[in-house]
BAGURO-153991 format. One record per residue: x, y, z of N, C-alpha, C, CB in turn; residue number from 0. Coordinates in Angstrom, 2 decimals. Glycine has a CB too. Example, Ala and Ser with C-alpha at 12.3 -4.5 7.8 and 13.67 -1.06 7.14 Angstrom:
BAGURO-153991
(r (13.19,-5.69,7.80),(12.30,-4.50,7.80),(13.20,-3.30,7.80),(11.31,-4.47,9.05),0)
(r (12.85,-2.25,7.08),(13.67,-1.06,7.14),(12.90,0.03,7.87),(14.08,-0.60,5.72),1)
END
This chain:
BAGURO-153991
(r (0.84,-1.05,0.02),(-0.13,0.06,-0.04),(0.83,1.33,-0.13),(-1.19,0.08,1.32),0)
(r (0.48,2.36,-0.59),(1.09,3.61,-0.75),(0.96,4.14,0.71),(0.39,4.55,-1.92),1)
(r (1.57,5.29,1.07),(1.30,6.28,2.05),(0.09,6.78,2.15),(2.03,7.25,1.92),2)
(r (-0.32,7.29,0.89),(-1.60,7.86,0.92),(-3.10,6.80,0.96),(-1.54,8.74,-0.38),3)
(r (-2.58,5.41,0.37),(-3.67,4.30,0.74),(-3.77,4.10,2.14),(-3.37,2.90,0.12),4)
(r (-2.60,4.13,2.78),(-2.73,3.86,4.30),(-3.56,4.77,4.74),(-1.49,3.91,5.12),5)
(r (-3.31,6.01,4.47),(-3.82,7.27,5.23),(-5.58,7.03,4.96),(-3.08,9.00,4.45),6)
(r (-5.72,6.95,3.70),(-7.01,6.61,3.34),(-7.67,5.52,4.03),(-7.01,6.35,2.07),7)
(r (-6.85,4.53,4.31),(-7.24,3.41,4.96),(-7.76,3.66,6.41),(-6.13,2.50,4.95),8)
(r (-6.90,4.21,7.01),(-6.93,4.54,8.45),(-8.22,5.39,8.71),(-5.59,5.34,8.90),9)
(r (-8.01,6.52,7.80),(-9.44,7.48,8.03),(-10.81,6.68,7.81),(-9.49,8.84,6.85),10)
(r (-10.84,5.54,6.86),(-11.96,5.14,7.19),(-12.15,3.95,8.24),(-12.47,4.91,6.09),11)
(r (-11.24,3.49,8.93),(-11.42,2.48,10.11),(-11.09,2.88,11.26),(-10.75,1.35,10.01),12)
(r (-10.25,3.89,11.55),(-9.82,4.07,12.54),(-10.09,5.59,13.45),(-8.64,3.74,12.19),13)
(r (-11.22,5.29,14.49),(-11.68,6.53,15.03),(-10.82,7.50,15.50),(-12.44,6.31,15.96),14)
(r (-9.75,7.01,16.19),(-8.99,7.89,16.69),(-8.00,8.82,15.63),(-8.29,7.13,17.65),15)
(r (-7.59,7.78,14.54),(-6.88,8.68,13.63),(-7.55,9.85,12.90),(-6.36,7.91,12.68),16)
(r (-8.79,9.53,12.58),(-9.93,10.58,12.16),(-9.88,11.71,13.13),(-11.49,9.93,12.18),17)
(r (-9.77,11.22,14.31),(-9.96,12.84,15.50),(-8.49,13.38,15.24),(-10.24,12.48,17.77),18)
(r (-7.65,12.80,15.19),(-6.06,13.38,14.93),(-6.34,14.34,13.63),(-4.72,11.95,14.50),19)
(r (-6.67,13.92,12.63),(-6.92,14.59,11.20),(-7.78,15.46,11.73),(-7.53,13.72,9.89),20)
(r (-8.92,15.45,12.05),(-9.83,16.60,12.20),(-9.12,17.94,13.00),(-11.15,16.03,13.05),21)
(r (-8.47,17.65,14.04),(-7.71,18.37,14.81),(-6.73,19.14,14.20),(-7.22,17.66,15.65),22)
(r (-5.95,18.32,13.56),(-4.82,18.76,12.65),(-5.51,20.03,11.80),(-4.26,17.40,11.58),23)
(r (-6.63,19.74,11.04),(-6.85,20.56,9.94),(-7.77,21.81,10.82),(-7.69,19.65,8.56),24)
(r (-8.09,21.72,12.07),(-8.70,22.66,12.76),(-7.50,23.60,13.05),(-9.49,22.11,13.99),25)
(r (-6.46,23.19,13.85),(-5.66,23.89,14.07),(-5.10,24.76,12.98),(-4.96,23.23,14.62),26)
(r (-4.79,23.99,11.84),(-4.52,24.76,10.27),(-5.35,25.84,10.07),(-4.81,23.83,8.94),27)
(r (-6.70,25.55,9.96),(-7.40,26.57,9.98),(-7.25,27.86,10.97),(-8.44,26.04,10.06),28)
(r (-6.77,27.33,12.26),(-6.61,28.54,13.19),(-5.50,29.56,12.72),(-6.24,28.02,14.66),29)
(r (-4.80,28.42,12.25),(-3.46,29.46,11.85),(-3.38,30.11,10.49),(-2.09,28.67,11.89),30)
(r (-4.50,29.94,9.77),(-4.52,30.41,8.77),(-5.25,31.88,8.80),(-5.01,29.46,7.99),31)
(r (-6.16,31.80,9.62),(-6.71,33.11,10.42),(-5.98,33.91,10.96),(-7.46,32.91,11.39),32)
(r (-5.14,33.53,11.71),(-3.84,34.34,12.32),(-3.01,34.96,11.55),(-2.97,33.58,12.99),33)
(r (-2.52,34.26,9.98),(-1.89,34.90,9.26),(-2.47,35.95,8.52),(-1.39,34.17,8.64),34)
(r (-3.38,35.75,8.79),(-4.35,36.79,7.65),(-4.11,38.37,8.32),(-6.49,36.31,7.69),35)
(r (-4.11,38.28,9.43),(-4.08,39.21,10.72),(-2.85,39.97,10.20),(-3.87,38.40,12.37),36)
(r (-3.34,41.38,10.09),(-1.94,42.40,9.47),(-1.16,42.39,10.49),(-2.17,44.10,9.05),37)
(r (-1.64,43.05,11.72),(-0.67,43.15,12.86),(-1.25,42.41,14.17),(-0.37,44.74,13.18),38)
(r (-0.44,41.56,14.53),(-0.25,40.36,15.72),(0.27,40.79,17.01),(0.79,39.23,15.28),39)
(r (-0.84,40.90,17.76),(-0.05,41.00,19.34),(0.52,39.87,19.72),(-0.97,41.31,20.58),40)
(r (1.06,40.15,21.00),(2.16,39.40,21.45),(1.24,38.01,21.77),(3.06,40.17,22.81),41)
(r (0.27,38.23,22.42),(-0.76,37.05,22.61),(-1.24,36.26,21.16),(-2.17,37.73,23.36),42)
(r (-1.11,36.99,19.98),(-1.56,36.28,18.84),(-0.35,35.25,18.39),(-1.98,37.36,17.66),43)
(r (0.97,36.22,18.98),(2.09,35.10,18.46),(2.39,34.13,19.29),(3.39,35.61,18.15),44)
(r (2.20,34.17,20.58),(1.91,32.97,21.54),(1.16,31.99,20.93),(1.18,33.33,22.78),45)
(r (-0.16,32.70,20.73),(-1.04,31.61,20.09),(-0.76,30.81,19.05),(-2.06,32.07,19.70),46)
(r (-0.01,31.55,17.91),(0.60,30.79,16.81),(1.44,30.01,17.18),(1.16,31.46,15.88),47)
(r (2.53,30.19,18.08),(3.50,29.44,18.35),(2.99,27.99,18.89),(4.33,30.19,19.25),48)
(r (2.16,28.22,20.00),(1.26,26.96,20.80),(0.53,26.10,19.41),(-0.29,27.79,22.09),49)
(r (-0.14,26.95,18.58),(-0.81,25.93,17.69),(0.15,25.17,16.71),(-1.90,26.64,16.85),50)
(r (1.58,25.71,16.57),(1.83,25.14,15.43),(2.57,23.92,16.36),(2.71,26.12,14.21),51)
(r (3.02,23.91,17.62),(3.58,22.81,18.36),(2.19,21.94,18.46),(4.34,23.29,19.89),52)
(r (0.96,22.28,18.87),(0.04,21.05,18.97),(-0.24,20.15,17.26),(-1.61,21.78,19.67),53)
(r (-0.13,21.37,16.31),(-0.35,20.41,15.15),(0.86,19.54,14.87),(-0.71,21.18,13.86),54)
(r (1.93,20.26,14.99),(3.16,19.43,15.02),(3.31,17.90,15.52),(4.00,20.15,15.81),55)
(r (2.85,17.92,16.73),(2.19,16.86,17.85),(1.49,15.88,16.95),(0.99,17.59,19.04),56)
(r (0.26,16.33,16.49),(-0.73,15.54,15.87),(-0.04,14.79,14.85),(-1.88,16.33,15.33),57)
(r (0.66,15.44,14.08),(1.23,14.89,13.03),(2.28,14.01,13.24),(1.59,15.76,12.27),58)
(r (2.78,14.14,14.32),(3.81,12.98,14.37),(2.99,11.86,14.89),(5.15,13.27,15.34),59)
(r (1.77,12.17,15.87),(1.03,10.94,16.02),(0.29,10.42,14.95),(0.21,11.05,16.98),60)
(r (0.08,11.18,13.62),(-0.56,10.21,12.96),(0.39,9.70,12.06),(-1.76,10.65,12.35),61)
(r (1.97,10.42,11.92),(2.83,9.30,11.26),(2.99,7.95,12.18),(4.35,9.92,10.95),62)
(r (3.11,8.06,13.14),(3.29,7.04,14.14),(2.37,5.63,13.70),(2.81,7.70,15.62),63)
(r (1.08,6.09,13.69),(-0.10,5.51,13.36),(0.10,4.63,11.89),(-1.21,6.70,13.31),64)
(r (0.45,5.64,10.99),(0.86,5.02,9.56),(1.74,3.99,9.51),(1.44,5.94,8.70),65)
(r (2.95,4.37,10.31),(4.22,3.34,10.41),(3.71,2.35,11.12),(5.60,3.84,11.12),66)
(r (3.04,2.28,12.29),(2.54,1.10,13.12),(2.02,0.25,12.20),(1.49,1.40,14.19),67)
(r (0.84,0.62,11.23),(0.02,0.00,10.44),(0.75,-0.39,9.38),(-1.03,0.69,10.12),68)
(r (1.97,0.05,8.78),(2.33,-0.72,7.73),(3.54,-1.84,8.26),(2.80,0.31,6.54),69)
(r (4.05,-1.30,9.35),(4.65,-2.59,10.02),(3.91,-3.93,10.35),(5.11,-2.19,11.24),70)
(r (2.78,-3.76,10.81),(1.91,-4.72,11.27),(1.55,-5.39,9.69),(0.54,-4.01,12.24),71)
(r (1.19,-4.56,8.90),(0.55,-5.34,7.56),(1.75,-5.90,6.97),(-0.29,-4.32,6.36),72)
(r (2.82,-5.75,6.81),(4.02,-6.39,6.35),(4.40,-7.39,6.84),(4.94,-5.77,6.37),73)
(r (3.93,-7.89,8.14),(4.41,-9.14,8.56),(3.63,-10.51,8.58),(4.77,-8.92,9.75),74)
END
């Protein structure tokens, strides 16, 4: 299976993976909205950094699940 096929398979059958993807998308949307602001306050910059960390954590967790699935299915 290709990487995109594995992700699609997990999206269809793994509720936790679906939740991770949804949260990741929500953080992306929030970051997009923040980036449209011309003048950002210190709080906005802190929020942006926080959202980026959360988004990266989610991406790492999704990649772990994909790697686990691939290693389990190859055995």
